[in-house]
Residue frames relative to the residue before (quaternion, step in Angstrom):
aa qw qx qy qz dx dy dz
M 1.0000 0.0000 0.0000 0.0000 0.00 0.00 0.00
N 0.4151 -0.7181 0.5083 0.2315 3.55 -0.93 0.97
R 0.4094 -0.7164 0.5119 0.2389 3.53 -1.04 0.79
S 0.5617 -0.5352 0.4804 0.4090 3.53 -1.26 0.35
P 0.5260 -0.6625 0.4308 0.3144 3.57 -1.01 0.73
Y 0.6458 0.5186 -0.3234 0.4577 3.58 1.28 -0.21
I 0.6421 0.4967 -0.3287 0.4826 3.57 1.27 0.05
S 0.0296 0.8146 -0.5745 0.0744 3.52 -0.71 1.05
N 0.4574 -0.6601 0.5202 0.2905 3.55 -1.17 0.50
A 0.0822 -0.8229 0.5607 0.0416 3.61 0.24 1.17
P 0.4670 -0.6760 0.4729 0.3184 3.66 -0.83 0.79
T 0.5095 -0.6345 0.4911 0.3110 3.54 -1.18 0.68
V 0.6644 -0.4976 0.3760 0.4118 3.54 -1.28 0.28
S 0.6537 0.5174 -0.3078 0.4586 3.58 0.98 -0.83
T 0.6119 0.5293 -0.3407 0.4789 3.63 1.10 -0.71
I 0.6617 0.5085 -0.3055 0.4584 3.57 0.88 -0.95
M 0.7037 0.4633 -0.2774 0.4617 3.59 0.78 -0.99
F 0.6035 0.5530 -0.3619 0.4461 3.60 1.05 -0.66
K 0.6903 0.4694 -0.2966 0.4639 3.56 0.96 -0.91
V 0.5905 0.5327 -0.3798 0.4726 3.60 1.13 -0.49
L 0.6504 0.5001 -0.3225 0.4722 3.62 0.93 -0.81
L 0.6288 0.5305 -0.3282 0.4641 3.56 1.06 -0.78
A 0.6609 0.5255 -0.2991 0.4446 3.56 1.00 -0.87
L 0.6543 0.5263 -0.2999 0.4527 3.58 1.19 -0.58
V 0.5056 0.6894 -0.4111 0.3164 3.61 1.20 -0.41
P 0.6509 0.4884 -0.3573 0.4583 3.65 0.81 -0.72
G 0.6434 0.5165 -0.3285 0.4597 3.63 0.97 -0.76
I 0.6545 0.5031 -0.3191 0.4656 3.57 1.00 -0.78
A 0.6392 0.5129 -0.3329 0.4664 3.59 1.02 -0.76
A 0.6581 0.4963 -0.3040 0.4777 3.59 0.96 -0.82
Y 0.6215 0.5477 -0.3162 0.4623 3.58 1.00 -0.84
T 0.6841 0.4824 -0.2858 0.4665 3.54 0.95 -0.92
Y 0.6293 0.5362 -0.3198 0.4629 3.57 1.06 -0.78
V 0.7132 0.4624 -0.2555 0.4606 3.60 0.95 -0.89
Y 0.8398 0.2178 -0.0677 0.4926 3.56 0.73 -1.10
G 0.6248 -0.5401 0.3640 0.4306 3.61 1.15 -0.10
A 0.6536 -0.5735 0.3683 0.3289 3.48 -1.40 0.37
G 0.3702 0.7454 -0.4834 0.2714 3.61 1.19 0.17
I 0.6012 0.5798 -0.3602 0.4155 3.55 1.11 -0.68
V 0.5698 0.5910 -0.3740 0.4314 3.61 1.15 -0.59
V 0.6593 0.5026 -0.3117 0.4643 3.58 0.97 -0.81
S 0.6467 0.5082 -0.3216 0.4691 3.56 1.00 -0.79
L 0.6418 0.5115 -0.3303 0.4662 3.64 1.04 -0.73
V 0.6569 0.4952 -0.3230 0.4680 3.59 0.96 -0.77
L 0.6485 0.5008 -0.3211 0.4749 3.62 0.95 -0.89
A 0.6744 0.4935 -0.3101 0.4532 3.65 0.82 -0.90
T 0.6604 0.5110 -0.3179 0.4491 3.58 0.91 -0.91
S 0.6589 0.5131 -0.3011 0.4604 3.58 0.90 -0.95
T 0.6814 0.4840 -0.2985 0.4607 3.54 0.82 -0.95
A 0.6566 0.5147 -0.3338 0.4388 3.59 0.91 -0.82
L 0.6933 0.4798 -0.2900 0.4529 3.60 0.85 -0.92
I 0.6487 0.4998 -0.3224 0.4748 3.61 0.96 -0.82
T 0.6766 0.5035 -0.2965 0.4481 3.57 0.87 -0.97
E 0.6704 0.4833 -0.3093 0.4704 3.54 0.87 -0.93
A 0.6347 0.5320 -0.3392 0.4462 3.62 0.93 -0.72
A 0.6605 0.5050 -0.3032 0.4656 3.56 0.99 -0.87
L 0.6850 0.4697 -0.3016 0.4682 3.60 0.87 -0.85
L 0.6235 0.5324 -0.3464 0.4559 3.59 1.02 -0.67
K 0.6481 0.5042 -0.3145 0.4762 3.55 1.06 -0.78
L 0.6462 0.5101 -0.3157 0.4717 3.58 1.01 -0.75
R 0.7040 0.4378 -0.2374 0.5063 3.57 1.14 -0.70
Q 0.3756 -0.7616 0.4395 0.2928 3.55 1.41 0.02
R 0.3931 0.6791 -0.4969 0.3706 3.47 0.91 1.10
P 0.5662 -0.5845 0.4297 0.3913 3.62 -1.07 0.47
I 0.4065 -0.7618 0.4585 0.2102 3.58 -0.75 1.02
Q 0.7001 0.5232 -0.3026 0.3801 3.57 0.68 -1.07
P 0.6802 0.4830 -0.3395 0.4346 3.67 0.76 -0.82
Y 0.6818 0.4814 -0.3039 0.4594 3.59 0.95 -0.75
L 0.6525 0.4795 -0.3402 0.4781 3.60 1.00 -0.65
M 0.6738 0.5146 -0.3085 0.4312 3.60 1.00 -0.74
D 0.5720 0.5887 -0.4098 0.3978 3.65 1.15 -0.20
L 0.3858 -0.7874 0.4087 0.2532 3.57 1.38 -0.06
S 0.4027 0.7297 -0.4818 0.2705 3.62 1.16 0.15
A 0.6224 0.5330 -0.3430 0.4593 3.59 1.11 -0.68
V 0.6514 0.5220 -0.3142 0.4522 3.56 1.04 -0.78
V 0.6114 0.5391 -0.3392 0.4696 3.58 1.09 -0.74
T 0.6489 0.5093 -0.3079 0.4741 3.62 0.96 -0.88
A 0.6629 0.5102 -0.3119 0.4505 3.58 0.95 -0.87
W 0.6732 0.4929 -0.3013 0.4616 3.60 0.94 -0.86
L 0.6604 0.5060 -0.3234 0.4508 3.59 0.92 -0.82
L 0.6485 0.5033 -0.3120 0.4783 3.56 1.04 -0.78
A 0.6681 0.5050 -0.3084 0.4510 3.62 0.85 -0.92
L 0.6827 0.4777 -0.3015 0.4634 3.62 0.98 -0.75
S 0.6405 0.5145 -0.3227 0.4700 3.55 1.26 -0.30
L 0.6365 0.5293 -0.3228 0.4588 3.61 1.23 -0.32
P 0.6308 -0.4896 0.4309 0.4204 3.56 -1.28 0.24
A 0.5984 -0.6307 0.3693 0.3283 3.51 -0.94 0.90
L 0.7621 0.3039 -0.1536 0.5507 3.61 1.13 -0.65
A 0.2106 0.7934 -0.5411 0.1828 3.51 1.01 0.74
P 0.5522 -0.6281 0.4184 0.3543 3.61 -0.90 0.81
W 0.6514 -0.5684 0.3350 0.3745 3.54 -1.03 0.83
W 0.6855 0.5084 -0.3019 0.4249 3.59 0.87 -0.89
V 0.5780 0.5670 -0.3735 0.4526 3.60 1.16 -0.50
V 0.6477 0.5119 -0.3097 0.4718 3.55 0.95 -0.90
V 0.6830 0.4961 -0.2933 0.4487 3.57 0.90 -1.02
V 0.6664 0.5053 -0.3111 0.4515 3.60 0.87 -0.95
G 0.6638 0.5067 -0.3134 0.4521 3.61 0.88 -0.95
T 0.6762 0.4839 -0.2941 0.4712 3.61 0.84 -0.98
F 0.6170 0.5470 -0.3363 0.4550 3.63 0.98 -0.85
F 0.6949 0.4700 -0.2807 0.4663 3.59 0.82 -0.96
A 0.6360 0.5334 -0.3388 0.4429 3.61 0.99 -0.80
I 0.7183 0.4417 -0.2603 0.4702 3.61 0.89 -0.92
V 0.7348 0.4327 -0.2611 0.4525 3.60 0.73 -1.00
I 0.7804 0.3667 -0.2043 0.4635 3.59 0.60 -1.12
A 0.7853 0.3878 -0.1952 0.4414 3.52 0.71 -1.14
K 0.7751 0.3346 -0.1879 0.5019 3.60 1.16 -0.36
Q 0.7705 0.3786 -0.2203 0.4631 3.63 0.44 -1.20
L 0.6878 0.4884 -0.3245 0.4278 3.61 0.80 -0.81
Y 0.6396 0.4692 -0.3325 0.5100 3.60 1.25 -0.18
G 0.7015 -0.4688 0.2824 0.4565 3.61 1.20 -0.08
G 0.5998 -0.5852 0.3630 0.4073 3.56 1.25 -0.02
L 0.7850 -0.3265 0.2277 0.4747 3.55 -1.28 -0.16
G 0.7596 0.3364 -0.2799 0.4811 3.54 -0.86 1.03
Y 0.7390 0.3869 -0.2078 0.5109 3.56 1.26 -0.32
N 0.5844 0.6120 -0.3773 0.3763 3.64 1.13 -0.43
P 0.3170 -0.7812 0.5048 0.1856 3.61 -0.67 1.07
F 0.7419 0.3442 -0.2101 0.5356 3.59 1.24 -0.31
N 0.5610 -0.5931 0.4534 0.3576 3.54 -1.14 0.60
P 0.4113 -0.7522 0.4454 0.2581 3.64 -0.42 1.18
A 0.6523 0.5061 -0.3436 0.4476 3.65 0.86 -0.80
M 0.6958 0.4647 -0.2936 0.4623 3.60 0.88 -0.77
V 0.5771 0.5466 -0.3794 0.4735 3.58 1.16 -0.44
G 0.6619 0.5093 -0.2965 0.4632 3.55 0.92 -0.93
Y 0.6556 0.5205 -0.2960 0.4601 3.54 0.98 -0.87
A 0.6656 0.5151 -0.2871 0.4575 3.57 0.94 -0.98
V 0.6328 0.5212 -0.3221 0.4735 3.57 1.00 -0.76
L 0.6636 0.4924 -0.3011 0.4758 3.59 0.91 -0.87
L 0.6779 0.5014 -0.3103 0.4391 3.59 0.87 -0.90
I 0.6638 0.4793 -0.3027 0.4878 3.60 0.99 -0.79
S 0.7394 0.4571 -0.2401 0.4322 3.59 0.91 -0.86
F 0.8049 0.1488 -0.0343 0.5735 3.51 1.06 -0.84
P 0.0176 -0.8664 0.4984 0.0233 3.65 0.71 0.96
L 0.6413 0.5329 -0.3375 0.4369 3.59 1.03 -0.78
I 0.6648 0.4980 -0.2983 0.4702 3.58 0.92 -0.87
M 0.7128 0.4820 -0.2674 0.4337 3.53 0.91 -0.96
T 0.6816 0.4359 -0.3034 0.5034 3.61 1.20 -0.14
K 0.5634 0.5795 -0.4025 0.4298 3.60 1.17 0.13
W 0.0253 0.8123 -0.5769 0.0825 3.54 0.18 1.32
P 0.4767 -0.6548 0.4905 0.3216 3.63 -1.00 0.69
A 0.4997 -0.6251 0.4996 0.3316 3.50 -1.13 0.61
P 0.5895 -0.5493 0.4341 0.4029 3.64 -1.06 0.57
L 0.6065 -0.6004 0.3729 0.3642 3.54 -0.94 0.79
A 0.6445 0.5369 -0.3258 0.4361 3.57 1.08 -0.75
L 0.7576 0.3678 -0.2169 0.4937 3.64 1.15 -0.47
A 0.5017 0.6801 -0.4220 0.3281 3.57 1.21 -0.33
T 0.4265 -0.7056 0.5052 0.2547 3.55 -0.90 0.94
Q 0.7807 0.1165 -0.0731 0.6096 3.55 1.23 -0.55
P 0.1613 -0.8111 0.5533 0.0993 3.65 0.28 1.18
L 0.3585 -0.7412 0.5259 0.2133 3.54 -0.96 0.88
S 0.4240 -0.6666 0.5492 0.2724 3.46 -1.15 0.69
W 0.7164 -0.4505 0.3002 0.4402 3.57 -1.28 0.24
S 0.6755 0.4832 -0.2953 0.4723 3.61 0.95 -0.85
E 0.6516 0.5090 -0.3140 0.4666 3.60 1.06 -0.69
Q 0.6107 0.5200 -0.3500 0.4839 3.59 1.13 -0.60
L 0.6256 0.5246 -0.3411 0.4658 3.61 0.99 -0.76
S 0.6495 0.5350 -0.2993 0.4498 3.56 0.96 -0.96
F 0.6672 0.4998 -0.2995 0.4641 3.53 1.02 -0.87
I 0.6667 0.5087 -0.3083 0.4491 3.59 0.92 -0.89
F 0.7664 0.3342 -0.1910 0.5142 3.56 0.96 -0.82
Q 0.5060 -0.7284 0.3576 0.2923 3.57 1.36 0.61
Q 0.2889 0.7152 -0.5707 0.2817 3.51 0.88 0.94
P 0.6080 -0.5711 0.3782 0.4014 3.62 -0.99 0.55
L 0.3534 -0.7168 0.5620 0.2132 3.58 -0.95 0.90
P 0.6418 -0.4978 0.3888 0.4349 3.60 -1.18 0.29
A 0.6237 -0.5823 0.3794 0.3577 3.52 -1.08 0.77
S 0.6949 0.4954 -0.2810 0.4390 3.57 1.07 -0.69
M 0.6836 0.4635 -0.2593 0.5006 3.56 1.33 -0.23
T 0.1121 -0.8004 0.5881 0.0294 3.54 -0.74 1.07
V 0.6436 -0.5144 0.3839 0.4169 3.55 -1.24 0.35
D 0.6401 0.5478 -0.3305 0.4253 3.56 0.97 -0.85
A 0.6381 0.5486 -0.3296 0.4280 3.61 1.13 -0.64
I 0.7647 0.3475 -0.1826 0.5109 3.61 1.12 -0.50
S 0.6823 0.4415 -0.2938 0.5032 3.62 1.22 -0.15
S 0.0851 -0.7786 0.6216 0.0112 3.50 -1.30 0.52
A 0.5003 -0.6154 0.5014 0.3458 3.60 -1.14 0.53
T 0.4649 -0.6426 0.5098 0.3333 3.56 -1.08 0.55
P 0.6544 -0.5278 0.3409 0.4208 3.60 -1.08 0.45
L 0.6348 0.5252 -0.3441 0.4503 3.61 1.01 -0.74
D 0.6708 0.5016 -0.2830 0.4673 3.53 0.98 -0.94
Y 0.6535 0.5241 -0.3003 0.4561 3.55 0.95 -0.95
L 0.6463 0.5320 -0.3080 0.4521 3.55 0.99 -0.97
K 0.6670 0.5037 -0.2945 0.4632 3.59 0.86 -0.98
T 0.6726 0.5080 -0.2921 0.4520 3.60 0.88 -0.92
Q 0.6944 0.4692 -0.2805 0.4679 3.56 0.87 -0.92
L 0.6130 0.5545 -0.3473 0.4428 3.57 1.03 -0.66
M 0.6220 0.5379 -0.3129 0.4753 3.55 1.15 -0.77
L 0.6738 0.4462 -0.2928 0.5110 3.62 1.21 -0.37
N 0.5414 -0.6743 0.3669 0.3429 3.56 1.26 0.43
K 0.4252 0.6569 -0.5064 0.3622 3.54 1.03 0.78
D 0.4341 -0.7021 0.4932 0.2744 3.61 -1.13 0.52
V 0.6805 -0.5177 0.3415 0.3902 3.56 -1.24 0.57
A 0.6383 0.5532 -0.3400 0.4134 3.63 0.90 -0.84
S 0.7093 0.4279 -0.2836 0.4831 3.58 0.88 -0.84
I 0.6153 0.5568 -0.3514 0.4334 3.57 1.08 -0.74
S 0.6827 0.5109 -0.2889 0.4352 3.60 0.93 -0.91
Q 0.5524 0.6080 -0.4027 0.4037 3.59 1.20 -0.01
A 0.4813 0.6874 -0.4210 0.3444 3.54 1.30 -0.29
P 0.6116 -0.5990 0.3623 0.3686 3.69 -1.02 0.67
I 0.6304 0.5698 -0.3576 0.3873 3.57 1.09 -0.59
F 0.6382 0.5187 -0.3294 0.4638 3.61 1.24 -0.27
G 0.2768 -0.7445 0.5882 0.1521 3.55 -1.15 0.78
H 0.7960 -0.2545 0.2015 0.5109 3.56 -1.06 -0.65
F 0.8168 0.1558 -0.0582 0.5524 3.60 0.94 -0.87
G 0.8167 0.0701 -0.0113 0.5727 3.55 0.98 -0.78
G 0.8078 -0.2491 0.1823 0.5022 3.55 -0.89 -0.84
Q 0.6090 -0.5551 0.4204 0.3799 3.58 -1.12 0.64
G 0.8124 0.1811 -0.1470 0.5345 3.60 -0.57 1.07
Q 0.5875 0.5761 -0.3639 0.4366 3.61 1.10 -0.63
E 0.5932 0.5848 -0.3727 0.4089 3.57 1.05 -0.67
L 0.6512 0.5153 -0.3138 0.4603 3.54 1.00 -0.84
V 0.6364 0.5212 -0.3104 0.4764 3.60 0.96 -0.91
T 0.6532 0.5166 -0.3101 0.4586 3.62 0.94 -0.88
A 0.6463 0.5169 -0.3137 0.4655 3.57 0.96 -0.86
A 0.6582 0.5067 -0.3133 0.4603 3.56 1.03 -0.74
Y 0.6311 0.4951 -0.3431 0.4888 3.58 1.04 -0.68
L 0.6222 0.5446 -0.3438 0.4450 3.59 1.02 -0.71
L 0.6137 0.5444 -0.3222 0.4724 3.56 1.08 -0.82
G 0.6747 0.4867 -0.2875 0.4747 3.57 0.89 -0.95
G 0.6526 0.5279 -0.3180 0.4408 3.54 1.01 -0.80
L 0.6353 0.5303 -0.3076 0.4695 3.56 1.07 -0.83
Y 0.6056 0.5524 -0.3298 0.4684 3.55 1.15 -0.70
L 0.6594 0.5031 -0.2927 0.4758 3.58 0.99 -0.88
L 0.6425 0.4978 -0.3259 0.4829 3.56 1.02 -0.69
Q 0.6562 0.5072 -0.3250 0.4545 3.59 0.91 -0.86
Q 0.6937 0.4503 -0.2594 0.4987 3.64 1.06 -0.77
R 0.3934 -0.7433 0.4495 0.3013 3.60 1.30 -0.11
I 0.3239 0.7348 -0.5261 0.2798 3.52 1.04 0.72
I 0.7629 0.1482 -0.0966 0.6218 3.50 1.22 -0.62
S 0.3865 -0.6985 0.5368 0.2730 3.61 -1.19 0.29
W 0.6444 -0.5674 0.3500 0.3746 3.59 -1.19 0.37
H 0.5200 0.7059 -0.3977 0.2705 3.56 1.18 -0.60
L 0.7346 0.4608 -0.2612 0.4241 3.54 0.70 -1.11
P 0.7182 0.4312 -0.3117 0.4484 3.66 0.63 -0.86
T 0.6336 0.5559 -0.3161 0.4354 3.52 1.09 -0.87
A 0.6882 0.4842 -0.2737 0.4658 3.56 0.84 -1.04
F 0.6506 0.5171 -0.3282 0.4489 3.61 0.94 -0.86
L 0.7076 0.4627 -0.2798 0.4549 3.60 0.77 -1.03
L 0.6561 0.5109 -0.3255 0.4500 3.56 1.00 -0.72
A 0.6488 0.5115 -0.3083 0.4716 3.58 1.06 -0.79
L 0.6682 0.5007 -0.2958 0.4641 3.57 0.94 -0.93
S 0.7038 0.4407 -0.2717 0.4865 3.55 0.88 -0.95
G 0.6080 0.5422 -0.3529 0.4602 3.65 1.09 -0.57
M 0.6639 0.4726 -0.3158 0.4859 3.57 0.87 -0.80
A 0.6606 0.4867 -0.3214 0.4727 3.62 0.89 -0.86
G 0.6640 0.5047 -0.3290 0.4429 3.62 0.88 -0.78
A 0.6564 0.5142 -0.3409 0.4343 3.60 0.93 -0.78
F 0.6830 0.4719 -0.2814 0.4813 3.56 0.95 -0.87
Y 0.6164 0.5509 -0.3391 0.4490 3.55 1.07 -0.76
L 0.6673 0.4923 -0.3034 0.4693 3.60 0.96 -0.80
M 0.6375 0.5308 -0.3367 0.4456 3.56 1.08 -0.57
D 0.7960 -0.0812 0.1081 0.5899 3.55 0.97 -0.89
P 0.1639 -0.8371 0.5150 0.0846 3.64 0.11 1.22
S 0.6103 0.5616 -0.3564 0.4303 3.57 1.23 -0.36
H 0.7630 0.3574 -0.1937 0.5025 3.57 1.18 -0.46
Y 0.7639 0.2874 -0.1807 0.5487 3.59 1.17 -0.38
A 0.4612 -0.7010 0.4826 0.2510 3.56 -0.96 0.93
N 0.5549 -0.6364 0.4142 0.3398 3.57 -1.10 0.57
P 0.7112 -0.4773 0.3015 0.4189 3.64 -1.16 0.40
A 0.6214 0.5492 -0.3538 0.4324 3.66 0.95 -0.82
F 0.6271 0.5432 -0.3449 0.4391 3.60 0.93 -0.78
H 0.7056 0.4680 -0.2685 0.4593 3.58 0.85 -0.91
I 0.6512 0.4993 -0.3306 0.4661 3.57 1.08 -0.64
V 0.7180 0.4531 -0.2505 0.4652 3.57 0.97 -0.85
S 0.6953 0.4908 -0.2659 0.4526 3.63 1.08 -0.73
G 0.8225 0.2808 -0.1927 0.4555 3.46 -1.34 0.43
A 0.7219 -0.4365 0.3286 0.4247 3.55 -1.19 -0.61
S 0.2273 0.8287 -0.4950 0.1289 3.61 1.17 0.40
L 0.7441 0.3969 -0.2421 0.4797 3.63 0.69 -0.96
L 0.5918 0.5361 -0.3566 0.4850 3.58 1.15 -0.55
C 0.6570 0.4898 -0.3047 0.4854 3.56 1.02 -0.75
A 0.6689 0.5396 -0.3160 0.4019 3.59 0.81 -0.93
F 0.8178 0.2962 -0.1326 0.4752 3.56 0.84 -0.93
F 0.7959 0.3354 -0.1415 0.4837 3.60 1.10 -0.63
I 0.7466 0.4231 -0.2344 0.4567 3.63 1.01 -0.70
I 0.7455 0.3745 -0.2343 0.4991 3.59 0.70 -1.01
T 0.6040 0.5700 -0.3589 0.4260 3.58 1.25 -0.21
D 0.3386 0.7283 -0.5129 0.3029 3.62 1.28 0.17
P 0.3621 -0.7816 0.4673 0.1991 3.63 -0.55 1.14
V 0.6379 0.5547 -0.3250 0.4239 3.58 1.19 -0.44
S 0.7945 0.3360 -0.1535 0.4820 3.57 0.74 -1.12
G 0.6517 0.5055 -0.3134 0.4707 3.55 1.30 -0.02
P 0.6521 -0.5153 0.3704 0.4148 3.60 -1.26 0.15
T 0.4337 -0.7188 0.4991 0.2146 3.53 -1.30 0.45
T 0.6809 0.4833 -0.3070 0.4566 3.61 1.11 -0.50
P 0.6163 -0.5744 0.3823 0.3796 3.61 -1.07 0.57
K 0.6779 0.4659 -0.2936 0.4870 3.56 0.94 -0.84
G 0.6284 0.5490 -0.3243 0.4457 3.50 1.08 -0.72
K 0.6191 0.5364 -0.3390 0.4627 3.54 1.05 -0.73
L 0.6449 0.5178 -0.3223 0.4606 3.60 0.96 -0.82
V 0.6719 0.4886 -0.2978 0.4703 3.58 0.89 -0.89
F 0.6445 0.5325 -0.3137 0.4502 3.59 0.91 -0.96
A 0.7184 0.4596 -0.2622 0.4515 3.58 0.73 -1.10
A 0.6284 0.5247 -0.3363 0.4655 3.58 1.01 -0.78
G 0.6195 0.5431 -0.3327 0.4589 3.59 1.04 -0.79
V 0.6526 0.5141 -0.3131 0.4602 3.53 0.90 -0.95
G 0.6694 0.5269 -0.2976 0.4311 3.60 0.95 -0.89
V 0.6577 0.5082 -0.2959 0.4708 3.52 1.06 -0.92
L 0.6718 0.5085 -0.2790 0.4607 3.55 0.92 -0.99
T 0.6278 0.5487 -0.3319 0.4412 3.56 1.00 -0.85
Y 0.6678 0.4957 -0.2970 0.4692 3.58 0.93 -0.88
L 0.6758 0.4964 -0.3088 0.4490 3.60 0.86 -0.96
I 0.6479 0.4975 -0.3298 0.4733 3.63 0.99 -0.73
R 0.6347 0.5382 -0.3296 0.4459 3.60 0.97 -0.81
V 0.7571 0.4213 -0.2067 0.4544 3.52 0.88 -0.98
Y 0.8284 0.2269 -0.0652 0.5080 3.51 0.89 -1.02
G 0.6046 0.5941 -0.3396 0.4076 3.60 1.27 -0.32
G 0.6315 -0.5741 0.3978 0.3367 3.48 -1.32 0.04
Y 0.6873 0.4381 -0.2483 0.5235 3.57 1.40 -0.16
P 0.5497 -0.6406 0.4074 0.3487 3.63 -0.94 0.70
D 0.7919 0.1608 -0.0889 0.5823 3.60 1.05 -0.76
G 0.2359 -0.8312 0.4918 0.1074 3.58 -0.81 0.86
V 0.3163 0.7949 -0.4855 0.1799 3.57 1.24 0.15
A 0.6965 0.4897 -0.3189 0.4164 3.62 0.68 -1.04
F 0.7033 0.4636 -0.2787 0.4613 3.56 0.73 -0.96
S 0.6242 0.5411 -0.3426 0.4475 3.59 1.05 -0.70
V 0.6594 0.5098 -0.3028 0.4622 3.54 0.92 -0.91
L 0.6800 0.4948 -0.2955 0.4533 3.61 0.88 -0.93
I 0.6353 0.5141 -0.3398 0.4654 3.59 1.03 -0.75
M 0.6836 0.4708 -0.2786 0.4831 3.59 0.95 -0.88
N 0.5541 0.5881 -0.3996 0.4328 3.62 1.12 -0.50
M 0.6415 0.5496 -0.3051 0.4397 3.52 1.06 -0.82
C 0.6959 0.4736 -0.2568 0.4748 3.54 1.20 -0.64
V 0.4437 0.7401 -0.4382 0.2518 3.61 1.20 -0.27
P 0.6604 0.4941 -0.3576 0.4381 3.67 0.71 -0.76
L 0.6787 0.4692 -0.3092 0.4729 3.58 0.97 -0.77
I 0.6045 0.5596 -0.3430 0.4514 3.61 1.03 -0.78
D 0.6811 0.4935 -0.2848 0.4598 3.56 0.87 -1.02
A 0.6532 0.5211 -0.3178 0.4480 3.58 1.01 -0.84
L 0.7412 0.4352 -0.2321 0.4552 3.58 0.98 -0.80
T 0.7378 0.3958 -0.2183 0.5014 3.56 1.21 -0.30
Q 0.3017 0.7597 -0.5207 0.2465 3.62 1.14 0.41
P 0.4241 -0.6859 0.5086 0.3017 3.65 -0.82 0.82
R 0.6085 -0.5578 0.4219 0.3750 3.58 -1.24 0.50
V 0.4280 -0.6955 0.5215 0.2472 3.54 -0.92 0.94
F 0.5140 -0.6699 0.4342 0.3139 3.56 -0.86 0.93
G 0.7977 0.2835 -0.2245 0.4826 3.50 -0.79 1.04
H 0.6776 0.4124 -0.2641 0.5487 3.51 1.43 -0.04
E 0.4763 -0.6301 0.5211 0.3234 3.51 -1.19 0.57
K 0.5709 -0.6126 0.4229 0.3463 3.50 -1.11 0.71
């Protein structure tokens, strides 16, 4: 029997969230290969905190617990936040950030479907503002670390156990390429000489190129599964690379090329996994283009002129505030009505 053309098998929330988690697996594998298995601890801590916190809030709100936990939205938030944090972030940083993302940014607004801001980015922004020193202590890629940490040493570092006397924080940490570039430019060095540092690879950071490629692979999977549309990642990447290209053409000695900005930082994670949040983003096709382009432009401006190396979180939150207006101004014409 033929179905009515207006009936479709729309995927459930849990199916969508599961595919998002599946798409993140290549990025997690690459992250672990480049920086070590410490990220696995952060993912476990974030996931546990998210589920326990969401269950407690649902009970306080007298809502059924199992259906909301099984939709996996809390786990997606936890994974996105954990992947945005330094791989060896102290355990309490992961817990505090996840707690804030679930309680303040999600449940206090009414839960999934009601939050106006991306919960993972709210948690990240709170941590970055509150603990800037900790949030900028990224571990050096294992290939460059002067004293690579073993699995047990990474656990000790995360849970703040004393490190061996011969091992210092400076020996296992490294500035990110975005942070290093900004700092060296302030010392009146040019991009060509700065990019000769060991932490730089062919296009971006050493090892970061592999992580970026893995996020791209996951993003293409989401596109193929029609979990996300092309509008958001395309507009974001075009806006970011367009801004970088314009400034690079004006002064290549002071501004990095577009490839560097695409490969570095959280650009690909943002393009395919963060701005594609269906709740805090716009719903119209034109609105998605405007929203994503705005995030791309703001990300570049914060990276170049702001006080933080990467501007993804703040850019997303700023554009989240504009979503109601964007949706109102980009509504398609109703059939049978004049525009």
